[in-house]
ZAKOL-728065 format. One line per 5 residues: their letters; for each residue x negated, z negated, y of C-alpha. Coordinates in nm, 4 decimals. Last residue first. Example, Ala and Ser with C-alpha at 12.3 -4.5 7.8 and 13.67 -1.06 7.14 Angstrom:
<sites>
sa	-1.3670 -0.7140 -0.1060; -1.2300 -0.7800 -0.4500
</sites>
This chain:
<sites>
ttpva	-5.0070 -28.3578 16.0047; -5.3081 -28.5639 15.9153; -5.5871 -28.4811 15.6810; -5.7667 -28.7515 15.4779; -6.1382 -28.7053 15.4409
apvla	-6.2857 -29.0419 15.3859; -6.1316 -29.0968 15.0478; -6.2363 -28.7521 14.9028; -5.9797 -28.6807 14.6375; -5.7218 -28.6861 14.9182
helvd	-5.8818 -28.3745 15.0605; -5.8132 -28.1757 14.7575; -5.4553 -28.3148 14.7320; -5.4025 -28.1975 15.0909; -5.5144 -27.8523 15.0030
vahel	-5.2937 -27.8573 14.7012; -4.9971 -27.9273 14.9327; -5.1010 -27.6488 15.1611; -5.1166 -27.3906 14.8658; -4.7613 -27.5091 14.7681
daesi	-4.6436 -27.4775 15.1247; -4.7762 -27.1261 15.1463; -4.6289 -27.0211 14.8089; -4.2820 -27.1459 14.9281; -4.1108 -27.4262 14.7582
vippa	-3.7848 -27.3312 14.6007; -3.8876 -27.4641 14.2637; -3.8811 -27.8173 14.4065; -4.2270 -27.9612 14.3550; -4.3266 -28.1367 14.0258
lrvtq	-4.6807 -28.2739 14.0649; -4.7708 -28.5911 13.8685; -5.0933 -28.7725 13.9607; -5.2693 -28.9387 13.6630; -5.5190 -29.2314 13.6701
ghtdk	-5.3101 -29.5413 13.6282; -5.0436 -29.4459 13.3910; -4.8357 -29.2491 13.6376; -4.8830 -29.1536 13.9980; -4.6297 -28.9978 14.2320
alvgg	-4.6386 -28.7193 14.4907; -4.5463 -28.6951 14.8542; -4.7439 -28.4712 15.0945; -4.7919 -28.5349 15.4744; -5.1677 -28.6043 15.4718
ammre	-5.1050 -28.9875 15.4954; -4.8914 -28.9370 15.1849; -5.1697 -28.7538 15.0170; -5.3879 -29.0548 15.0826; -5.1239 -29.2842 14.9385
cvqra	-5.0985 -29.0443 14.6288; -5.4753 -29.0762 14.5825; -5.4534 -29.4467 14.5942; -5.1807 -29.4559 14.3206; -5.3874 -29.2168 14.1057
tgvap	-5.6693 -29.4818 14.1165; -5.9863 -29.4284 14.2975; -6.2407 -29.1446 14.3477; -6.4863 -29.2835 14.0989; -6.1908 -29.3270 13.8544
dvdvg	-6.1786 -28.9428 13.8235; -5.8118 -28.8489 13.8733; -5.6201 -28.6831 13.5971; -5.3752 -28.4320 13.7403; -5.0537 -28.3817 13.5491
awlgr	-4.8665 -28.0637 13.6464; -4.5254 -27.9069 13.6656; -4.4369 -27.5696 13.8322; -4.4864 -27.3684 13.5091; -4.6594 -27.5812 13.2497
vrvat	-4.9866 -27.7284 13.3832; -5.2357 -27.9861 13.2486; -5.5324 -28.0885 13.4475; -5.8538 -28.2693 13.3648; -6.1260 -28.4847 13.5161
vghgv	-6.0496 -28.4354 13.8821; -6.2655 -28.5646 14.1704; -6.4468 -28.2340 14.1887; -6.5222 -28.1702 13.8299; -6.1812 -28.0129 13.7781
latlr	-6.0598 -27.8979 14.1249; -6.0612 -27.5326 14.0440; -5.8155 -27.5897 13.7725; -5.5706 -27.7304 14.0238; -5.5782 -27.4030 14.2336
relva	-5.5379 -27.1755 13.9432; -5.2749 -27.3850 13.7846; -5.0674 -27.4087 14.0940; -5.0848 -27.0293 14.1614; -4.9673 -26.9582 13.8024
glera	-4.6964 -27.2158 13.8406; -4.5796 -27.0218 14.1479; -4.5111 -26.7363 13.9282; -4.3384 -26.9088 13.6368; -4.1423 -27.1433 13.8592
rrqpe	-4.0188 -26.8338 14.0474; -3.9243 -26.6597 13.7340; -3.7423 -26.9590 13.5933; -3.5566 -27.0099 13.9246; -3.4494 -26.6452 13.9306
gtalm	-3.3255 -26.6073 13.5645; -2.9807 -26.5268 13.6929; -2.8207 -26.7532 13.4353; -3.0101 -27.0512 13.6070; -2.8267 -27.0201 13.9255
rvvar	-2.4875 -26.9997 13.7494; -2.5784 -27.3019 13.5418; -2.6451 -27.5085 13.8531; -2.3115 -27.3946 14.0143; -2.1268 -27.5002 13.6853
gvaaa	-2.3079 -27.8348 13.6942; -2.1874 -27.8958 14.0495; -1.8359 -27.8240 13.9446; -1.8610 -28.0337 13.6245; -2.0066 -28.3299 13.8221
lpngg	-1.7176 -28.3255 14.0740; -1.4581 -28.2739 13.7972; -1.5815 -28.5720 13.5859; -1.7430 -28.4705 13.2570; -1.8820 -28.8303 13.1895
ftsgh	-1.7368 -29.0588 13.4529; -1.5296 -29.2935 13.2346; -1.7695 -29.2355 12.9380; -1.7103 -29.1704 12.5696; -1.7993 -29.2176 12.2087
egprl	-1.6133 -29.3031 11.8887; -1.2577 -29.2855 12.0370; -1.1755 -28.9218 11.9262; -1.4154 -28.8080 11.6402; -1.7900 -28.7089 11.6539
vglvd	-1.9182 -28.4997 11.3751; -1.8555 -28.1821 11.5609; -2.1850 -28.2301 11.7537; -2.3642 -28.1199 11.4366; -2.1787 -27.8482 11.2597
rdgvv	-2.0237 -27.7557 11.5974; -2.3626 -27.6469 11.7469; -2.5580 -27.8282 12.0090; -2.5590 -27.9557 12.3687; -2.5949 -28.3083 12.4769
asvpv	-2.5252 -28.3460 12.8372; -2.6270 -28.4988 13.1629; -2.4909 -28.4960 13.5241; -2.5658 -28.7663 13.7875; -2.4524 -28.6169 14.1334
igggl	-2.6320 -28.4272 14.4111; -2.9824 -28.3643 14.2917; -2.8670 -28.0473 14.1275; -2.6696 -28.2413 13.8670; -2.8147 -28.0346 13.5806
akgll	-3.1605 -28.0996 13.7371; -3.1658 -28.4660 13.6039; -2.9875 -28.4221 13.2718; -3.0193 -28.2369 12.9347; -3.0698 -28.3372 12.5681
yldpv	-3.0807 -28.0277 12.3603; -2.9758 -28.0537 12.0060; -3.0430 -27.8559 11.6910; -3.3747 -27.7273 11.8464; -3.4463 -27.3541 11.9157
vgvld	-3.8185 -27.2897 11.9107; -3.9919 -26.9769 12.0496; -4.2981 -27.1445 12.1882; -4.2200 -27.1132 12.5611; -3.8510 -27.1383 12.4903
cafta	-3.8952 -27.4965 12.3794; -3.9845 -27.5813 12.7486; -3.6335 -27.4776 12.8347; -3.4946 -27.2279 13.0946; -3.8361 -27.0877 13.1375
gvrgl	-4.1066 -27.1285 13.4040; -4.1685 -27.4902 13.3200; -3.9090 -27.6403 13.5561; -3.6330 -27.3983 13.5016; -3.3613 -27.6110 13.3485
gsqie	-3.5641 -27.8115 13.1092; -3.8899 -28.0166 13.1351; -3.7353 -28.3327 13.2773; -3.4336 -28.3827 13.0668; -3.5424 -28.1395 12.7940
daill	-3.5315 -28.4091 12.5221; -3.5402 -28.1779 12.2106; -3.3623 -28.3119 11.9078; -3.4705 -28.1479 11.5667; -3.2249 -28.2387 11.3094
vrhed	-3.3499 -28.3002 10.9542; -3.2570 -28.0980 10.6411; -3.6060 -28.1337 10.4842; -3.7160 -27.7699 10.4966; -3.5375 -27.7014 10.8321
clrrv	-3.6977 -28.0149 10.9900; -4.0413 -27.9005 10.8629; -3.9931 -27.5585 11.0040; -3.8975 -27.6877 11.3492; -4.1869 -27.9417 11.3325
tplyd	-4.4236 -27.6390 11.2721; -4.2715 -27.4431 11.5577; -4.3063 -27.7455 11.7772; -4.6763 -27.8178 11.7091; -4.8050 -27.4588 11.6953
dppvi	-4.8828 -27.4332 12.0596; -5.0650 -27.7688 12.0544; -4.8905 -28.0322 12.2592; -4.8792 -28.0455 12.6420; -4.8868 -28.3915 12.8058
igaeg	-4.7412 -28.3863 13.1658; -4.8682 -28.7348 13.2392; -4.7017 -28.9699 12.9939; -4.3945 -28.9785 13.2058; -4.3458 -28.6032 13.1405
qvpel	-4.4270 -28.5439 12.7701; -4.3761 -28.1692 12.7093; -4.1484 -28.0629 12.4171; -4.0161 -28.4236 12.4457; -3.9423 -28.5155 12.0887
lvavi	-3.6588 -28.6687 11.8627; -3.7105 -28.5880 11.4969; -3.3764 -28.6478 11.3098; -3.2044 -28.7835 11.0094; -3.4916 -28.9435 10.8199
tddia	-3.3732 -29.1645 10.5355; -3.4763 -28.9239 10.2624; -3.8281 -28.9271 10.3682; -4.0301 -28.7759 10.6580; -4.3404 -28.9676 10.7670
eaiae	-4.6163 -28.7459 10.6037; -4.4606 -28.4201 10.7384; -4.4321 -28.5869 11.0924; -4.7957 -28.6985 11.0818; -4.8934 -28.3431 10.9862
asgyp	-4.7104 -28.2037 11.2877; -4.9420 -28.4064 11.5029; -4.8801 -28.3458 11.8836; -4.7536 -28.6897 11.9563; -4.8652 -28.9552 11.6969
vmrfg	-4.5967 -29.1066 11.4814; -4.3335 -29.3622 11.5523; -4.0483 -29.4698 11.3217; -3.6994 -29.5635 11.4542; -3.3983 -29.7331 11.2988
ptypg	-3.4230 -30.0817 11.4370; -3.3161 -30.1917 11.7859; -3.5365 -30.4367 11.9434; -3.5190 -30.8042 12.0167; -3.6635 -30.7641 12.2718
fddra	-3.7000 -30.6838 12.6340; -4.0095 -30.8924 12.7088; -4.2534 -30.6036 12.6758; -4.0941 -30.2571 12.6355; -4.1114 -30.0437 12.9502
spdds	-4.4283 -30.1996 13.0994; -4.5855 -30.2211 12.7559; -4.5475 -29.8270 12.6825; -4.5119 -29.7904 12.3084; -4.1411 -29.7118 12.3349
fsvit	-3.9111 -29.7137 12.0315; -3.7241 -30.0247 12.1239; -3.7317 -29.9119 12.4900; -3.4641 -29.6515 12.3962; -3.2297 -29.9083 12.2359
ttrgh	-3.2512 -30.1452 12.5344; -3.1966 -29.8768 12.7926; -3.5129 -29.7523 12.9717; -3.5257 -29.3779 12.9286; -3.6679 -29.1128 12.7005
fngsa	-4.0465 -29.1639 12.7560; -4.2697 -29.1037 12.4614; -4.6391 -29.1876 12.4396; -4.6221 -29.2107 12.0626; -4.3616 -28.9703 11.9116
vlita	-4.0189 -29.0386 11.7525; -3.8820 -29.0146 11.4068; -3.5268 -29.1187 11.3491; -3.4070 -29.3370 11.0721; -3.0588 -29.3528 10.9138
qdhpv	-3.0479 -29.6635 10.6697; -2.7264 -29.8257 10.8029; -2.5013 -29.6546 10.5297; -2.6863 -29.4399 10.2751; -2.7948 -29.0920 10.4192
gkvry	-2.5305 -28.8307 10.2930; -2.6608 -28.5373 10.5033; -2.3069 -28.4661 10.6609; -2.1346 -28.7916 10.7231; -2.4207 -29.0447 10.7182
gwara	-2.6908 -28.8311 10.8807; -2.4510 -28.6592 11.1199; -2.3301 -28.9981 11.2336; -2.6937 -29.1072 11.2797; -2.7780 -28.7903 11.4704
vkigs	-2.4723 -28.8104 11.6995; -2.5519 -29.1768 11.7846; -2.9128 -29.0855 11.8689; -2.7909 -28.7851 12.0884; -2.5610 -29.0104 12.2721
evaea	-2.8372 -29.2631 12.3476; -3.0609 -28.9740 12.4684; -2.7683 -28.8263 12.6880; -2.6920 -29.1795 12.8197; -3.0654 -29.2065 12.9210
gtnmp	-3.0498 -28.8779 13.1021; -2.7597 -29.0023 13.3132; -2.3928 -28.8874 13.3286; -2.2458 -28.7695 13.0069; -2.0862 -28.4388 12.8764
lvmek	-2.0989 -28.3640 12.5094; -2.1242 -27.9894 12.4863; -2.0506 -27.7397 12.2005; -2.1398 -27.3961 12.0745; -2.5101 -27.3161 12.1414
gclav	-2.7033 -27.0427 12.2978; -2.8215 -27.2724 12.5736; -2.6876 -27.0641 12.8780; -2.3901 -26.9764 12.6884; -2.3362 -27.3413 12.5868
leaaf	-2.3553 -27.4299 12.9633; -2.0963 -27.1717 13.0710; -1.8414 -27.2821 12.8113; -1.8915 -27.6520 12.8861; -1.8575 -27.5875 13.2563
pelqd	-1.5488 -27.3847 13.2062; -1.3990 -27.6541 12.9975; -1.4769 -27.9290 13.2551; -1.3656 -27.7727 13.5815; -0.9920 -27.7661 13.5430
nefar	-0.9544 -28.1270 13.4391; -0.8281 -28.2708 13.1078; -0.6830 -28.6281 13.0968; -0.8002 -28.9618 12.9428; -1.1468 -28.8089 13.0048
svltv	-1.1520 -28.9728 13.3351; -0.9555 -28.8357 13.6365; -1.2378 -28.8245 13.8956; -1.3371 -28.6007 14.1879; -1.0246 -28.4015 14.2858
rdlqa	-0.9674 -28.1318 14.5433; -1.1518 -28.1690 14.8691; -1.4527 -28.3055 14.7027; -1.4565 -28.0024 14.4758; -1.5227 -27.7645 14.7673
kaaav	-1.7907 -28.0023 14.9062; -1.9682 -28.0199 14.5697; -1.9728 -27.6490 14.5240; -2.0859 -27.5894 14.8820; -2.3635 -27.8441 14.8270
leanr	-2.4831 -27.6543 14.5194; -2.4921 -27.3234 14.6979; -2.6696 -27.4559 14.9991; -2.9379 -27.6578 14.8219; -2.9423 -27.9788 14.9910
hgfnv	-3.2839 -28.0783 14.8790; -3.4347 -27.8194 14.6589; -3.3431 -27.6375 14.3340; -3.5482 -27.8558 14.1004; -3.4089 -28.1664 14.2688
asyaa	-3.3592 -28.3717 13.9471; -3.7170 -28.2638 13.8407; -3.8660 -28.6267 13.8642; -3.7015 -28.6729 14.2040; -3.8383 -28.3407 14.3367
lldly	-4.1949 -28.4890 14.3004; -4.4020 -28.2806 14.5255; -4.1987 -28.3335 14.8358; -4.3651 -28.1913 15.1489; -4.3312 -28.4404 15.4315
rrgst	-4.1717 -28.4590 15.7795; -4.2179 -28.7286 16.0302; -3.8990 -28.8184 16.2224; -3.9425 -29.2001 16.2169; -3.6849 -29.2485 15.9526
dtvwa	-3.8523 -29.0072 15.7297; -3.8044 -28.6278 15.6812; -3.8082 -28.4439 15.3556; -3.9214 -28.0874 15.2685; -3.9023 -27.8671 14.9548
gegsa	-3.5606 -27.7325 15.0590; -3.4028 -27.9731 15.3082; -3.4229 -28.3393 15.3340; -3.3012 -28.6491 15.5223; -3.3675 -29.0144 15.5916
ievpl	-3.6645 -29.0911 15.3634; -3.8403 -29.4329 15.3948; -4.2172 -29.4110 15.3353; -4.4279 -29.6936 15.1875; -4.4773 -29.5437 14.8394
phynh	-4.2383 -29.6982 14.5904; -4.3068 -29.9871 14.3434; -3.9811 -29.9887 14.1412; -3.8095 -30.2726 13.9415; -3.8345 -30.5265 14.2232
alasr	-3.4579 -30.5885 14.2441; -3.3319 -30.4982 14.5891; -3.2406 -30.7646 14.8327; -3.5731 -30.7104 15.0188; -3.7652 -31.0133 15.1367
agsm	-4.1044 -30.8914 15.0382; -4.0347 -30.5375 15.1518; -3.7792 -30.2591 15.1622; -3.7782 -30.0249 15.4420
</sites>
């Protein structure tokens, strides 16, 4: 386990548990103790640890070919793209690796579209973003973050972004001018603590984008692919963005896979040589991505997240006023605000760990819950029982 003399850079502050194996919603540490995983690698493990169907797809591809780069075609990439656009109701895919790469790619596409299609003057393209956002940690992305831990001491910052309050369509309407090429939003803000905007927010933003000829870019890297009880969080309010940014669960927790998905009149602005990635669209990633899309095409993960999400919301709502000040739930994804009298969210997560359940804090007082969608209802109920006990410092269950 990493410690004071670890060779690792200190860019994470993990809970003191060292995972050695996992299956479904459970993981086992190096001492043999089992824990329920209520984080699912920030939604990357939506379908469970070592999902049999996904592992089989990866193993089959490992015996064939894993990387040829985009200098050549491979027999998995075109089928992956076709199946993914069918799932999304779009026409074209730009495959990448990580979520941050998908965001960076979406920014480049929006700027190119602004210059080549909308006619924005050179180097004046501006993208509207929301306060409290989290889209990754590359230099450009932290340039439009308002989180000091992500931004401070990493300047100079990339220009071309304008921030407005999250959840306010009126602020977006006031900020749009002739230089705006896109509005980049998380339909539900994950890192901020599962912040859910008003129901009319995204539909109004969609209308404003249409009226002003502006792209709507939905960062569904955490919220998409089944987590919220629908394929996309945008589906919950009947909105279709111009570009979906996807990642995390698209790789099934096995390999990094991300994508920008949109129609030809937007993604088609890219020309050969203008953007790329050695590993983006590699055969192994595409094979796993195809298996993920096949699972989602059945609708079963979405249904399960919706039904278990109702259980989660019922149980968490009952905790308000009992060590919890507020909860926000979308499908099998929740933010739980801890009463400071109970302690910090980190302390609550440490107590949960002592009770055999793993979760993660964010922004001081919020515990994030995002269990694998394959979790059983009994295990989910047990996990909330452990959380309830963890809200009372002297009553920590052991397993």
